[in-house]
N, C-alpha and C positions, 0 to 999 in steps of 0.2 A: 163533805168533800165537794159536792156540786156548787154550793154557795161560796165556799172558800175559793174554788178555782175560778168561779165567775167574778168574784171580787178582785182576785189577783189579775185576771184578764183586763178588767176595767181600769184598775190603777196602772197597770203596765202600759196600756194603750195611751192614756193621757200623759203619763210620765215621759213617754218616748215621742210624743207628738205635741210640741209646744203650741203650734197653731190651733190644734184641736182643743187644748187646754184653755187657750185664750178665748176661743169661741164659746166654750162652756162658761168661762168666768163672765164674759160680757153678757151672754144670754141670761145667765142666772141673775146678774145685776139688773138687767132690763125687767125681768119678771118681778123681782122684788120691788123695783120702782113703781110697777103697776099695782102689785098686790097689797103692799103695806098701807097705802092710803085707803084702799078699798075696804080693808077690815078695820079702819079707824085706829090703826096701831101707831102710825107716825104720819102727821100731816104737814109739819113744818118742812119746807123744801130743802133747807140746809141740812137738817138732821136726817131727812129722808135719803138724800144722796149718799151721805156717809154710811148710814145703816145698810143700804142696799149694796154699796161697794164692798163693805166688810163682809156681808153675807155671801156675796158672789165669790169673793176670794177664799173664804172658808170652805165653801162647797167645792170649788175647783181644786184647792190644795188637798182637801180630804180625799177626793176621788182620784187624785194623782198619787196617792200613797204617802202623803206627808204625815209626820208624827204630830203629836199634840202641840209641841212647841212651834213647829213650822206652820201649823194651821193658825195658831193664835197670832204669830208674827205677821203672817200674810194678811190676816183680818185687820190687825192694828194699822199696818202700813197703808192698806187700801182705804180704810176709814179715815185715817188722818189726812191722806193725800186728797181724797174727795172733799173732806171738810175744808181743807185749805183752798181748793179750787172754788168751792161754793162761796166761801167767805170773800174771796177775791172777786167773784162775780157780783156779789151783793154790793160791794163798795165801788164798783166800776160800771154803773148803769150806762146803757147806750153803746157798749163796746161790741155787742153781738147783733146789732140791728142795722140794716141798710135803710137809707132814706132820711127823713127829717129828724128822727130821734138819734141818729148816729153821733157819737162823741169821739172824735179822733184822739184826744188826750187820754181818755179812759181806755180806748182801744189799744194804744201803745202801752199803757200801764198793764193792761190785762195780758198782752202777749209777753211782755217782759216778766211779769209776775208768774205767769204760767211756766215759763222757761225755768225760773228759779225753783218752783215747786216740783217740776218734773225732774230736775237735776237731783234735788235732795231725795226724792222718792226712789229714783233709780239707784242711787248710791246705797240707800238704806236697804234696798232689795238685793244688793250684791252686783248691780250693773254699773254702767259707765255714766258719768254726769252728762257728757255731751249728747249722747243719743236720747237720754231721758228729757233733757232740755229741748232738743229739737222736736221730738214728737209732741210735747205739750205746747210748744210755741206755735207749731204749724196748726195744731188743732184749734188753738185760740184765734189764730189769724184767719182761719177758714170759716169760723163760726157764723159770721154775718151772712155769708153766701149760703151755707147749709141751712140756716134758720129761714132764709127767704124761700128756699126750695121746699123745706118741710116746716111750715110755719106753725103747725098745731101739734108739735111733739108732746106738749104738756097734757093734751087731752085725747090725742089720736094715736093709737098703738102703731099704726102703719107708718105715720110720720116719725114716731119715736125710733122704730127699728131702722127706717131708711136713713135718718140723720145719723144714727149711731154707726151704721155700716160705712157711710161716707167718711165720717170723722176718724173711725178706727183704721180704715184703709190708708187715709192720708198720714195718720200718725205712725203707722207701721212702716210706710215708705220713707218717712222722714228719719225714723230710727235706723233703718238700713243705711240711708245716706250718711248718717252720723257714726256709722261703724257698729251699731247695735243690732238687736234681733227684731224681726218684724213683729213677732207676737208681743214682746214687751212694749213696743211703741204703740201698737194697736190698743192695748189695755189702757195705757196712760192717756191716750187721746180720747178713748171712750169715757174714761173717768171724767176728764175735763168737760166733755160735752154733757154727759148725764148730770154732772154736779150742778151745772148752771141753768138747767131747764127750770123755769119758774122762779128762779132766784131774782132775776132782774125785775120781774113782775111784782114780786113781794116787796122789793125795795121801792119801786115806784108807788105801790099802794101805801107804804108807810110814809112816803114823802107827800102824797096827795090827800092823805086822810084829813078829816076835820081837825084843825089845829087851834091851840091857844098858847100864847106865850106865857111861860112860867119862869120867873127868876130863880136861878140856881147858883148861889154864890155870886161871883162877879159876872156870870154869863147869862144869856137869855137863851133857853132851849125850847124846842117845840114838842108838844105831846098830843097824843090822840085824846080828844075830848070824850069819846064814847066809852072808853074802857080804862079804868084806873087800876086795874089789877097789877100786882107786882110784875107778872110776866110781860104784860103789855108795856109797862114803864121800862122794864129792862130792854125790851126790843127797841123802843123809841130812843132810849138813851144810847144804846149800842149803835143805832143807825146814825145818830148825831155825832158820836165820838169817833167811831172807827173810820179809818181812811188809809191813805197811802203810807202814812207814818207807821200805822199798825202792821201793814204788810211788810214794810221794811224791817220792823222789829222782829216779826215772826221769821222772816227769811234769815235775819242775823242769828237768831237762836238756832235755827236748823243748820245753818252753815257752820256753827260753832260746836256741834256735837261730835265727839270722838268716834266716828263710825268707820274711818279708814284705818286699815291695819298698818302698823309701823314696821319698817324694815329692822330696826334695832330698838329693843325695849330696855331702858336703863332702870336700875333699882329705884323704887319710889315713884315711878311715872306710870301713866296708864298704858294699856296695850294698844290703844288706837290714837289717831290724831283726827283733827277736823278738816273739812274742806277749806275753811278759811285759813287755818294755820298752815296747811300744806302748800296752798298756792301763794299765799302772801309771803311765805318763807322763800319760795322759789323766785318770786318777783322782786322781793326786797331782801336780799341776803346780807346786806351791809350790817356790820357789827359796831355797836356803840362802845366807847371806851369804859363804860360802867354798866352795871346791871340795873334793870328796871323791873319793878314788880309786875309780874304777868301770871296771875293765878290760874290754876286749872282745877277741875273737879276733884282730882286726887290730892293735889297739893295747893291749898289756897294761898300759901306763902311763897310759891315758886317765883323765880326771877329768870330773866333772860337778857342777853346782849344783842340778839338778832332782831332787827327792826321788824321784819315781816312776822316773826313768831310772836313778838309782843303784841302787834296789832291783831293777829289772828286770835290770840287768847282773849283779847278785850272785846272782840266782835260780839260773842253771845251775851256778855255782860251788858253791853250797850243795848242789845236787843231786848233783854229781860227788863231793863230800865224803861224802855219805851212802852213795852207791853204792860208792865206794871203800872206805869203812869196812866195809860188809857183805862186799865181795869179799875184803878182807884177813882178816876173821873166818872166812869160808868156806874160804879157802886154808889158814889155820893149823889149822882144825878138820879138814880133809881130811888134812893131813899127820899130825896126831896119830892119827887113826883108822886110816889105812893102815899106820902104823908099829907098831900093836899086834899 
């Protein structure tokens, strides 16, 4: 009875105090960011951020009384969100640095991309797109200043905690300004910050490593001379191929997922609609005089006459095409590299 009552007390406290739950989740994520590389479990900065965020979400959701399904869902969303933030950070170097290395184009791309990731993550978690986008965008916009104040977050725990507090507070306030909850915005901004620590450095190291030009098909790609392992080839090829088009493709896939509930569900259709379909249908409600093929996950032969709905259904297909093309290029490039 003692342990049962204690457990119920803990879960009740966190379940009824969202800010305390956010602090727990962010704190657990920071601890995992520090501990996982120390025990040589995960060293890659991109995978590290995703694993730490997923672990933090699992711990916080579990201690808040969530069931197994809720715990797994929270972990998957947190991991995927942080992975997306980290990938964005990898392909936009110079976006979180003040001074000579600052890249204004990549800075704008990271702020916009972070807003898109925050929107999709918030909706997937049952929140509002606007507040999620605001918290992530503000976090990305503030990163250069935060990194100048706490420049050693990768190696210094004090800087790591200080930077996370600043970013989380800014994200929480942005979420409130966007009509959302402070706790949700704080978590999103913390994810955005923690995900990109060390990622830019890894990208720069890949760019500045000893190179030799190797012909791959009709293109010339650069590879690291010192290591011809398949993993190193994969990393080099991914760095060469991934870019803003990949980010656009991933965002299109996310925007095309049927995660929003429908007011009316017709027979043979899915129970949800996508962000792309919902808003494009509202912005472009015009009807064509004929039906156009507009496939869905439930009905690949579906058709529609509404311009916005047609466009919304094709958004994820275009996204998968872009991502698939990049994946094929990376696969072929990796094969060519490893075979040398």
